[in-house]
C-alpha positions in Angstrom: 152.7 11.4 22.3 152.4 14.9 23.5 149.4 16.5 25.3 148.5 18.6 22.2 148.4 15.6 19.9 146.2 13.7 22.3 143.8 16.6 22.7 143.7 17.2 18.9 141.0 14.5 18.4 137.5 15.3 19.6 136.9 11.5 20.0 139.8 11.2 22.4 138.5 14.2 24.3 135.0 12.7 24.6 136.6 9.3 25.7 138.6 11.0 28.5 135.6 13.0 29.6 133.4 9.9 29.7 136.0 8.0 31.7 136.4 10.8 34.1 132.7 10.9 34.8 132.5 7.0 35.2 134.9 4.9 37.2 135.1 2.2 34.6 133.2 1.6 31.4 132.7 -1.4 29.1 133.7 -0.9 25.5 130.2 -1.0 24.1 128.9 1.3 26.8 131.7 3.8 25.9 130.7 3.6 22.2 127.1 4.5 23.1 128.1 7.3 25.6 130.3 9.2 23.1 128.0 8.4 20.2 130.7 7.1 17.9 131.7 3.9 16.0 133.3 0.9 17.5 136.3 1.2 15.1 137.0 4.8 15.9 136.8 4.3 19.7 139.0 1.2 19.4 141.7 3.1 17.4 141.7 6.0 19.9 141.8 3.7 22.9 144.9 2.1 21.5 146.5 5.6 21.2 145.5 6.5 24.8 146.7 3.2 26.1 150.1 3.7 24.3 150.4 7.1 26.0 149.7 5.4 29.4 146.5 7.3 30.1 144.1 4.4 30.3 144.1 0.7 31.3 142.1 -2.0 29.5 141.0 -5.1 31.3 139.7 -8.2 29.5 137.1 -10.5 31.0 136.5 -13.1 28.2 135.1 -11.1 25.4 134.2 -8.1 27.5 136.6 -5.2 27.7 136.6 -2.7 30.6 138.4 0.6 30.3 139.7 2.7 33.2 141.7 5.9 33.5 145.2 5.3 34.7 145.2 7.7 37.7 148.7 6.7 38.8 150.1 8.4 35.7 150.8 12.2 36.2 150.0 12.7 32.5 146.5 11.5 33.0 145.9 14.1 35.8 147.4 16.9 33.6 145.2 15.8 30.7 142.0 15.9 32.9 142.9 19.4 34.1 143.5 20.5 30.5 140.1 19.2 29.5 138.5 21.0 32.3 140.1 24.2 31.2 139.0 23.7 27.6 135.4 23.0 28.6 135.2 26.0 31.0 132.9 28.7 29.6 134.5 32.0 28.7 133.2 35.0 30.7 132.3 37.5 28.0 132.7 40.4 30.3 136.3 39.6 30.9 137.3 38.8 27.3 135.3 41.6 25.6 137.4 44.3 24.0 135.9 47.4 22.6 136.1 47.2 18.8 135.9 50.3 16.7 134.2 50.0 13.4 136.0 52.4 11.0 132.9 52.4 8.7 130.5 53.6 11.3 128.8 56.7 10.0 128.5 58.3 13.4 132.3 58.5 13.7 134.1 61.1 11.6 137.6 60.3 10.3 140.0 63.3 10.1 141.4 64.2 6.7 139.2 61.8 4.9 138.3 62.7 1.3 135.2 61.0 0.2 134.1 61.0 -3.5 
C-alpha cells in the first residue's frame, strides 16, 4: 500500500500521531486517545500492520501496539504527517487577488447598461 493510500484515512493519521507521541500503547488506550470505535481502530491497525508500519504484541488478552521504527516507510510516514500538520504561514502563501467587481477599480472599454 502506498503512502497516499495510508494517509487517506484520518483514523490512520490519528493512530500514527498517537503512536509517535507514545512509545507503546494498549489497544483500549489507543481507542480512547484517538476518540474512535474499537472496530475502526482494529481495521486500520490491520492495514498499518500489513504495510509494515506497526507491530502488535499480545500478552494474553491485552494487545500492545508499537511503531516499527526499523522500517524506512515508517520514518517517511512520520515526516509526511509532520509536514501535513505544520501550520501554513499566511504571509508566504498569500497572493494578491484582484476583485473584478470592485467599484473602485475601473475596467477599460466596459459598457455598462
